C-alpha positions, -999 to +999 in steps of 0.1 A: +035-514+030+056-519+062+045-509+097+071-488+115+067-510+146+076-540+125+107-523+111+118-513+145+114-548+158+139-562+132+164-534+130+169-530+168+178-493+167+196-474+194+178-442+186+148-431+164+128-399+160+097-384+143+086-417+127+053-421+108+031-451+115+039-469+083+066-469+055+058-472+018+089-488+003+126-495+009+152-477-013+190-472-012+191-445-039+175-411-034+166-410-071+143-440-065+122-423-038+087-423-053+066-416-023+067-399+012+076-422+041+098-443+020+126-459+040+160-447+027+188-469+038+221-451+039+246-477+029+284-472+029+308-487+003+344-483-007+336-455-031+304-440-017+286-432+015+248-430+015+249-408+046+261-380+023+226-381+008+205-382+040+195-345+037+183-350+001+163-381+013+147-361+041+138-333+017+119-359-004+099-370+027+118-402+034+126-418+067+163-425+069+180-456+083+215-446+093+245-460+110+251-452+147+281-430+137+257-405+120+246-375+140+214-356+129+221-320+120+185-311+117+152-326+126+138-354+104+125-389+107+153-414+112+162-448+126+198-452+139+213-487+139+246-504+144+250-513+107+226-503+080+235-533+057+228-557+085+196-540+093+185-541+057+192-578+054+174-585+087+143-568+073+145-588+041+148-621+060+119-612+083+098-601+053+105-633+034+093-654+064+058-639+059+053-657+025+044-693+021+047-694-017+073-713-038+105-693-039+130-703-065+166-694-057+189-692-088+227-690-087+256-701-109+287-688-126+268-677-157+233-676-171+215-667-138+197-637-152+186-652-185+174-684-169+154-662-144+138-643-173+131-675-193+116-692-162+095-661-154+082-660-189+070-696-186+056-693-151+037-662-160+015-683-182-002-695-150+010-676-120+015-640-108+053-640-106+077-618-087+114-619-097+145-600-089+146-567-109+174-567-135+205-583-120+197-575-084+218-605-070+242-588-046+241-585-009+220-553-013+202-564-045+189-596-030+176-577+001+157-552-022+144-581-043+130-599-013+114-567+001+096-564-033+074-594-025+037-585-021+005-602-012-009-617-044+024-630-058+020-667-063+057-676-070+090-657-066+123-661-084+153-646-067+188-644-082+219-647-060+254-639-071+287-641-051+323-634-057+339-643-023+338-671+002+311-667+029+288-644+010+262-670+001+252-677+038+238-641+041+219-644+008+204-678+017+191-664+050+172-638+031+160-659+002+152-691+020+144-709-013+120-737-014+133-747-049+167-742-065+184-737-098+222-740-102+230-729-138+267-737-141+300-738-124+326-718-143+354-692-141+334-660-136+347-642-104+375-668-103+398-644-086+377-645-054+365-681-055+397-696-069+387-730-082+357-747-097+354-770-067+353-741-042+329-723-065+305-753-063+309-755-025+300-718-020+272-717-045+255-749-032+251-732+002+221-714-012+202-748-013+210-762+021+174-759+033+153-768+002+120-784+006+115-788-032+138-799-060+172-786-072+179-784-109+217-787-113+244-796-139+258-831-136+294-822-130+319-838-106+322-807-085+285-804-080+279-841-075+306-842-048+292-815-026+254-814-033+233-823-003+198-815-017+172-842-010+159-841-045+181-832-074+172-831-111+204-834-130+209-821-166+238-826-189+259-795-190+269-800-227+248-795-258+241-830-272+242-841-308+211-862-300+190-866-269+200-893-244+182-909-215+186-879-191+174-843-194+194-828-222+190-806-253+201-802-289+205-770-307+199-761-344+218-728-350+203-722-385+167-723-373+175-711-338+155-739-322+163-765-295+149-799-287+145-804-250+142-836-230+128-831-195+128-852-164+095-870-172+109-881-205+089-858-226+106-843-257+096-812-277+110-784-298+111-748-288+123-715-304+154-700-289+149-663-291+183-656-277+213-662-300+238-689-290+238-726-281+244-718-245+209-702-244+194-736-255+209-750-223+194-721-204+160-729-219+164-765-208+172-755-172+141-731-171+119-757-186+130-784-161+121-762-131+088-751-147+079-788-153+087-796-117+062-769-107+035-785-127+035-764-159+024-782-191+044-787-223+022-761-240+028-736-213+066-742-215+066-738-252+044-707-250+066-691-223+098-697-242+082-685-275+073-653-257+107-648-243+128-623-261+166-618-257+172-587-236+202-593-213+203-571-182+224-540-185+223-542-223+209-512-242+203-511-280+201-477-298+199-467-334+216-434-342+202-409-367+225-421-394+214-457-388+243-471-368+231-496-342+249-495-309+247-526-286+260-513-252+269-542-228+299-525-212+290-531-176+310-563-170+326-591-189+337-627-185+342-655-211+306-667-212+289-633-211+313-621-238+303-650-261+267-642-253+272-606-263+289-617-296+259-639-303+237-609-299+259-590-323+257-618-348+219-620-344+211-583-347+239-577-373+225-602-398+239-590-432+253-557-419+289-549-411+295-562-376+320-544-354+330-559-320+347-537-295+360-559-267+378-547-236+398-565-209+379-592-189+390-585-154+386-606-122+397-639-138+428-644-117+452-671-130+428-681-157+429-646-174+455-652-201+440-685-214+405-671-212+413-641-234+431-663-260+403-688-261+377-661-267+399-647-296+399-681-313+361-681-313+357-646-329+356-657-366+327-680-358+305-651-348+309-634-382+327-603-369+339-581-397+360-557-376+375-564-342+387-536-320+402-543-286+409-520-256+434-528-229+465-550-226+447-582-218+422-578-247+451-574-271+455-612-270+419-616-281+429-599-313+461-619-319+442-651-313+415-641-337+441-635-364+456-669-357+421-684-360+417-670-395+404-634-392+422-611-416+449-591-398+438-557-413+404-562-397+418-563-362+430-532-343+441-527-307+439-495-286+454-486-253+431-457-245+394-449-250+404-415-265+422-432-294+394-457-298+369-428-300+389-410-326+391-441-347+353-447-345+345-411-355+361-417-389+352-454-393+315-459-386+291-460-415+253-461-419+241-496-413+269-508-391+261-528-359+285-521-331+290-541-299+307-526-268+317-553-243+342-550-214+346-548-177+332-517-161+365-504-148+376-497-184+348-472-188+342-485-223+306-474-219+319-438-222+327-444-258+292-458-265+277-429-246+298-404-265+285-417-298+249-416-286+253-381-271+265-367-305+233-379-323+205-379-298+203-349-274+166-355-267+155-390-255+126-408-240+139-434-215+117-464-212+122-485-181+112-520-191+117-533-156+092-508-143+067-519-170+072-555-159+065-547-123+034-527-133+021-556-152+025-579-122+008-553-099-021-552-124-023-590-125-023-591-087-052-567-087-074-585-113-068-619-097-066-643-125-086-623-151-070-623-185-051-592-196-051-575-229-024-549-233-034-518-254-004-507-274-021-484-298-006-450-309+030-463-309+023-478-274+013-444-261+044-429-277+069-456-266+075-480-296+049-507-297+072-534-309+098-533-282+072-527-254+050-556-267+080-580-266+084-571-229+047-575-222+045-609-239+072-621-216+051-611-186+023-635-197-003-611-211-030-628-231-036-605-260-026-571-275-049-543-289-041-517-315-062-489-331-056-497-367-044-527-387-012-510-398-001-508-361-003-546-358+018-554-389+052-546-372+042-568-343+035-597-365+067-592-384+087-594-352+072-628-344+045-618-319+019-645-325-006-639-297-041-625-305-041-589-316-074-570-316-078-541-341-102-517-324-109-494-354-118-518-381-120-501-415-135-520-444-107-508-467-082-525-444-100-558-442-074-575-464-047-567-438-067-580-409-072-613-428-036-615-441-020-610-407-044-631-387-058-602-366-090-600-346-115-573-357-137-551-335-170-547-355-202-528-352-216-524-387-228-547-415-207-532-443-175-540-424-187-576-419-192-578-457-157-566-464-141-590-438-162-619-452-151-612-488-114-610-480-115-640-456-133-661-482-108-652-509-079-662-487-096-693-474-093-681-438-116-675-408-115-641-392-123-637-355-144-607-346-154-590-314-187-571-312-186-536-297-217-527-277-224-490-273-236-487-237-231-450-234-198-440-248-216-427-279-187-434-302-189-468-321-208-500-318-243-514-317-269-507-290-274-535-265-310-541-277-296-548-312-267-571-302-285-604-309-296-593-343-261-582-352-246-614-339-269-633-362-256-613-391-221-625-382-232-661-379-246-659-415-211-654-428-191-687-428-157-670-428-164-650-396-162-663-361-178-643-332-153-647-304-157-615-283-181-590-268-169-557-254-179-522-244-161-490-235-167-469-204-171-432-206-161-422-171-149-452-151-120-430-138-144-406-121-157-417-087-184-391-088-198-407-120-199-443-108-237-443-112-232-439-150-206-467-150-231-489-132-257-480-158-233-490-186-226-523-169-263-531-167-267-525-204-237-546-212-251-574-190-283-572-210-263-578-242-246-608-227-279-623-215-294-618-250-266-637-267-266-665-241-303-670-245-296-678-282-268-702-273-240-677-282-211-677-257-182-655-268-148-666-255-137-630-247-160-607-227-144-574-217-154-540-205-127-528-181-102-502-193-072-492-170-096-472-147-121-500-143-095-527-140-083-509-108-116-495-095-146-516-107-143-553-100-177-560-115-164-548-149-136-573-152-156-603-167-129-626-182-106-600-198-095-565-190-078-539-214-050-519-199-030-493-217-019-462-198-016-482-166+012-503-180+035-473-178+026-464-142+004-435-151-033-431-142-063-415-159-073-397-126-065-393-089-094-417-082-075-444-101-041-435-086-055-442-052-059-479-061-027-482-081+000-473-056+020-504-064+029-491-099+056-467-108+063-444-137+083-461-165+092-431-186+117-402-184+117-374-211+151-356-211+173-335-233+204-313-228+216-278-224+231-267-257+239-230-249+243-207-219+244-169-220+238-138-199+209-115-208+209-078-198+178-059-185+155-050-214+166-078-237+140-101-251+138-139-256+123-158-285+096-152-311+070-125-303+092-110-276+068-123-250+096-123-224+117-092-216+143-094-189+137-071-160+171-077-145+203-095-155+195-132-161+213-163-171+195-182-198+201-218-210+189-230-244+177-266-243+175-290-273+137-296-271+109-277-289+073-283-299+084-306-327+098-329-300+066-329-280+076-300-257+044-281-262+041-244-268+018-242-237+051-246-217+060-211-229+066-185-202+061-204-170+065-242-177+094-258-158+121-284-163+147-299-141+184-290-143+209-302-116+180-313-095+163-279-094+134-263-113+141-239-141+113-218-157+108-216-194+111-180-207+098-168-240+079-189-265+088-225-271+103-228-306+101-257-330+135-273-320+147-254-289+134-236-258+150-212-233+150-215-195+161-192-167+190-208-147+200-177-129+194-193-095+210-227-104+248-225-100+272-241-124+248-249-153+269-257-184+265-271-219+258-308-218+239-308-186+209-331-185+175-314-187+145-335-175+111-325-190+092-351-170+106-378-147+130-376-118+164-360-114+182-365-081+153-362-056+133-338-077+104-348-100+082-332-127+052-355-134+034-360-167+002-350-149+017-316-139+025-309-175-009-320-186-026-297-160-006-267-173-018-274-208-054-281-198-052-315-213-046-351-202-015-372-196-024-394-226-020-365-250+013-354-235+028-389-240+014-395-275+027-361-288+064-370-281+079-369-316+093-399-335+126-380-338+130-383-301+154-412-294+137-441-275+162-457-252+151-490-235+166-498-202+167-534-189 
């Protein structure tokens, strides 16, 4: 992605050695190195020093950017500079200068990330959007965000956060926004910025060179110091009714807001994020989207697709059905109220337990802020309030004064006592929120509860999925995208993944059977859903839930027509053309006759035509793919000759979407590629901008020494030839850790490979850790994914089992906990 000569030009090194011609990506964490020739930047902070990990980065094939004080102990590619952070930011500023697209800079005391996500969801209706991953808004995070820009992105949204005077100047030099959004001026990070006026002065520095508009709250502090040539003001308060200026009202019962934009247009939108403050966030996002030319329908569609998933927040359900909402990374008054809204939303009629820790970094405002938050607690419907820390204790006392029953409020001075209380208190159905500043380590309590019930997990990186979608959209250049989420979204939970995909602006979903689509509809996903295996016996479900049906036989048409007529609905159908897959569908020569059969039925609408490739992932079989395309084109011509023009014409699967431009028509279907995996090496060659989104991991649950001659597991297929140290791991074939991993398969423990010994059992397996020092109960075991700088890929496992990566993913058991990471 980056030529080495270009990197050297902007880092001005005093020394370099053994450099390749180009560099693939820029990383600051050795665990994120995904390809050789990545540039690892060794940063130094108050509690860490990246130079301690240089050897690990070099082992992974990276080029290391190091400070001048570093001395190489062995040969390896490196670039030595005066200061690595300065060099990283210089690279980011130079990279930003290469792009002439609209770049929206977002800052504010609160709401930056959720406004960014809302705005991205809207803009994705028309553009290929790049946005800061997660909450990458720091001096390092902004640099990495900017360096993520790629050719093909049409608009970028970069988030900027500061806590001290002078920090924004460096961020502005990297972002160089053309448009700006200032969400709010409040008390977050008040200890560093002191006053609201100074906060406004510092944050407005991001917008000193705008060529487009700034969206900003109409407050005295902002008005006094704003210098932007074009400012779109909004009222910072929720109105009871809309006035003359941009504003919004909020209806908490229906969770809808009415927005008034700068052009005077008014419309209602759903607020899929609990809390009135998110109605204001929606207004801000809508105002910027309108300024960039998006229509009312696009704004409504984008906000409808947006789902509340605050960065750093994880939601888990334990085996005894306790829902844990873990947002214990940071806390301030606004984000705490947002988290309580999330508890209220997800808790519904369940018992809602709020665990709130000290809100640090509030300076002189601290005492009042904690008491004010406490007075609001009863309004969120909290049933049990638990506080941790001396400051948070005042939250509890204020909550009692505001009407919360005193027996329902408890204060704790240590996480150990809090954990002991929770062990005896939690019941099935409870919904529990963990919210507090990171220094309290409140997340340890949440993690402890999760550890006790879910030793084997599949981690799903939603940000990686988002980036993969954008990479695919860049490749297909404006062609519509149908996300295939059949088979539990390839083993990942179709509902949660689909909510993320919809926010990225996909056009439709596809499932295998009607039953897979029902949970998606029940969660409010209203975009088109295609059922690819339409069974006559399930025609009633297709009609009832407004699904599209893939058809290829007359009896199925009859069943669909009968149920649609009974319900007074019209069913949209796609015709499958069998061009050589030999599985389902009608031959190309019979397509016109079959289409006429559809047109005879008044309750059916022919809206789509598709085919499926047999070997588009195999370069050596491209002649066969070309033959299939020719037959599909014959079917298209036959319909057009009769005046039939389906709205959806699609042939490309993941492989063809990447490799065969002629197969894209006006829609492509992508499934496996959404997760950063590929059907073949030929496809992977085209898809280097994607990254794996999944990590399958478990734990060591027992460690023991085995003497020579002792056997391991069923069938005694392994007998120790010497004294060995054996670890038992909590994964077996019922979890998706297949028996073909017996006697030779490998896992990662402490960043090193450990070989499976004996036969894999139903619930556990055994691995040899003799050569790995210090292995103990509780250690993480990675089945596939990365650990430190080591990796085991899904493809490696599939190769061992003489199968394909699809099967490995789809066989991960439902009992494996899915953990979604934002």
